[in-house]
N, C-alpha and C positions, 0 to 999 in steps of 0.2 A: 410454473414452479415458483414458490416463494423464496426470496433471497434476502440477504443482508442489504441494508441501504448502501453499503460500500462493498464492492467485490473486486477481485483481481484475477488475472489469468497470465501465466508465465509460460512462454515458449522458448525452448533452447534452439536458437537459430543454427548453431554449429551441428547439432544432431538432427534437426528437423523434427523434434518431438516435444511434447509438453514436458515441463519441468516439475516432476512429482516430488513431493516431500520438502519443498522450500518453506522455511519458517517465515511467517508474515506477522508484523506487529504494527498495530495502529496506535499512534500517540496523539494526545491532545495538548495544545499549548495552553499553559496557565502561567500568566505573568507573575503570580504570587509565589511561585516555586523559586527557591534561591539558587540551588546548585545547578539544576538543569530545568529550563522552562517547559520541557515536555514530560508528560507522564503517560505510561502505557495504559490504554483503556481496553485493548483487545488483542488477542493473538490467534493465529490459525496456521494451518499447514495446507499447502496445495495438494489436491487429490491427483488421481491417476491421469486426469485430463489437464493437469496444471492449473486448476481453478481453486480459489478459496471463496466459497459462496456463503459461508457462515461466520464471517469476521465479527459482525455485530448481530445482536438479536433482531428478529423481524420487528418492524415498527408495529406497535400495539401489543406485542407479546410481553410476557413478564420479564422484567429486567432491561427492557429496551429504553433507550434515550434518543429521541429524535434529534437530528442535526438542527442546530440553531444558528440564526444569523449572527455573524461576527466571530464565530469560533474558528480556530485554526488547528489543523491536524497535519500529521505526516505519516506516511506508510514506509516501513523499513522491510526490505526483502533481504534475508540472510543467505546470500548467494555462495559464500565461501564453503559452507558445509555441503551444499548441493554439489558444487564442482569437485570437492574432495571425494564425495561419495561416488562420483563417476570417474575417479582417477585422473582428474585434470586440475591443473593449477589455474587460478583466476587472478586477474589484476585487481578486481574490485571485491573486497571481502563482504560488502553489503551495498545495496542500492537504496537511497532514500528519495522518496517522492514526497516533497514537503511544501509547506506554506500554501495549502489550499484552504481558502477562507470562505466562509459562507456569505459574506457580503462584500468585502473589499480585498484587494490583492495587496499583500505586504511586500516590501522591497526585498527581493531575493538576493542571496549571496551566490557566488560563482558555482558552488557545489549543489545548489538546489534547483529543482525543476518545479516552478510554481504553476498552479492553475487555480481558477476561481470557481467556487460552487455558486451558481446563480440562483438556484431554487432548492432550499433544504428538503422539499418534498420529493425531489427527483431521485432516481437511482444513479449512483456514480460507480462506473466500472473503470479500473485502472489496469490495462494490459501492459505487460512488460516483455520485451523481446531481449533475450540475453545470449551472450557467447562469452567465452573466458576473457575476452579483452574489449568488449563493448556492450552497451545496452541502449535501448530506446524505449520510450513510453509515450502514451497519448491518452486522451479521454475516450474511452470506448462507449458502447451503448448496452 
């Protein structure tokens, strides 16, 4: 199955089920931007299996932009709306997985979960395990 170069999968650990309907936003770092150095480049919503497989266009398809060395991105998962939709309160209104760089790792702040893209031609999968009061993530396959 063809997929976006960057995909994600969200599981709700408290319910033991995929987190369907979570809004996902991919942002790219651009130092030239004055107000906020990140700009949105893609959005998506997790499917019934908690996956967002079409965040970016397929490499080689119309409108696709391959990942380039030295570019920095972050992914924002809008978890507050998901938990409200399941009648639960959440400590985290969103989760940001940021500062993944295609060549070098930037210095992270305390609120960031950094990771480095070693090869722009590889597929990058970002699993997120959530509950109303915690989350964890890692690089998947």
